[in-house]
C-alpha positions, -999 to +999 in steps of 0.1 A: +320-273+571+318-285+532+276-286+533+277-249+548+297-234+527+279-250+500+250-236+511+262-204+512+276-208+474+247-219+463+225-190+482+248-166+469+244-180+434+208-179+434+202-145+448+230-132+421+209-150+390+169-138+403+193-102+404+199-107+372+168-124+350+154-097+327+145-123+303+122-112+273+093-140+274+071-134+246+073-099+219+038-086+208+032-062+181+008-038+189-018-017+169-039+013+177-063+016+204-056-019+214-055-035+249-028-055+256-019-067+292+015-069+306+038-089+328+067-089+335+095-103+308+071-091+281+081-070+252+058-046+229+066-031+199+046-007+179+046+019+147+032+054+152+020+067+116+006+105+107-019+109+078-002+150+088-014+177+106-023+173+145-029+138+156-023+112+185-016+079+190-034+053+222-021+016+232-038+008+270-025-020+288-035-042+315-014-054+344-019-089+354+012-086+381+001-054+409+024-038+415+041-039+376+071-011+367+069-013+332+090+011+309+080+023+274+112+037+253+104+052+220+127+048+198+125+080+167+141+065+138+169+092+123+156+124+109+119+114+116+118+139+150+118+170+123+085+153+112+070+161+143+057+194+161+056+190+195+054+157+200+049+135+236+046+107+257+017+099+282+009+075+304-025+078+319-049+064+341-075+046+327-098+042+357-095+082+353-077+097+327-055+110+357-019+122+337+006+095+359+037+109+335+043+130+306+075+140+288+086+154+252+102+137+227+131+161+215+157+132+208+158+105+196+155+079+221+131+088+249+120+068+279+093+072+303+089+051+335+052+038+351+039+023+381+008+000+380-004-001+413-040-002+429-028+018+459-041+047+445-013+070+448-011+079+414-044+093+415-063+057+418-065+032+404-037+024+379-038-010+372-053+002+338-027+031+318-034+044+279+001+054+265-006+080+242+009+092+217+006+132+203+012+160+185+001+195+175+018+190+133+032+165+108+041+156+081+022+128+061+028+092+061+059+105+091+065+077+117+085+059+141+092+026+162+082+021+200+089-007+225+072-007+261+092-032+280+078-046+317+101-054+346+101-063+380+102-037+407+137-041+420+138-050+458+163-029+482+168-061+506+179-087+477+216-060+478+213-071+511+207-107+508+239-110+480+259-085+503+257-106+531+261-139+515+292-128+499+305-117+532+301-154+546+314-166+521+344-145+523+344-154+568+340-189+557+370-192+535+393-170+562+380-196+594+392-220+570+424-210+559+431-204+593 
């Protein structure tokens, strides 16, 4: 009975650790028009600068794992929002230029997620994607920081596995106390 309890406890701990693992493996500074491989736990940071007027800033990410869920977070420096007009952040498939997801940046913290897939759900092979920032007008020298992080797609079955393991532990404790 003690061995079974230890096995269930180890299984529950492993499930909790696997669900909570989101450690960042590496940080990479990206540059405009750069091409980068993205995998689980990667962190990319960059700075978008404007020469004034309308413009855009692009970086390409190629997933090394399929599927890969990546969240792009634009963190706008306080007071810089007024320096850009109609600032948008978009994910676009490199295979066919299909717009996967886009958002207007109207606050100091905006997030935009995408999934890198090869199944054609979003208009083709989306394992390679551009992250594009664009604006219709800006002040010269205006800029903001952004980051891109990649995290595994959550598996709903893992939650049921955890609940089942914890339920088994409770049942064993009740049985032992009776």
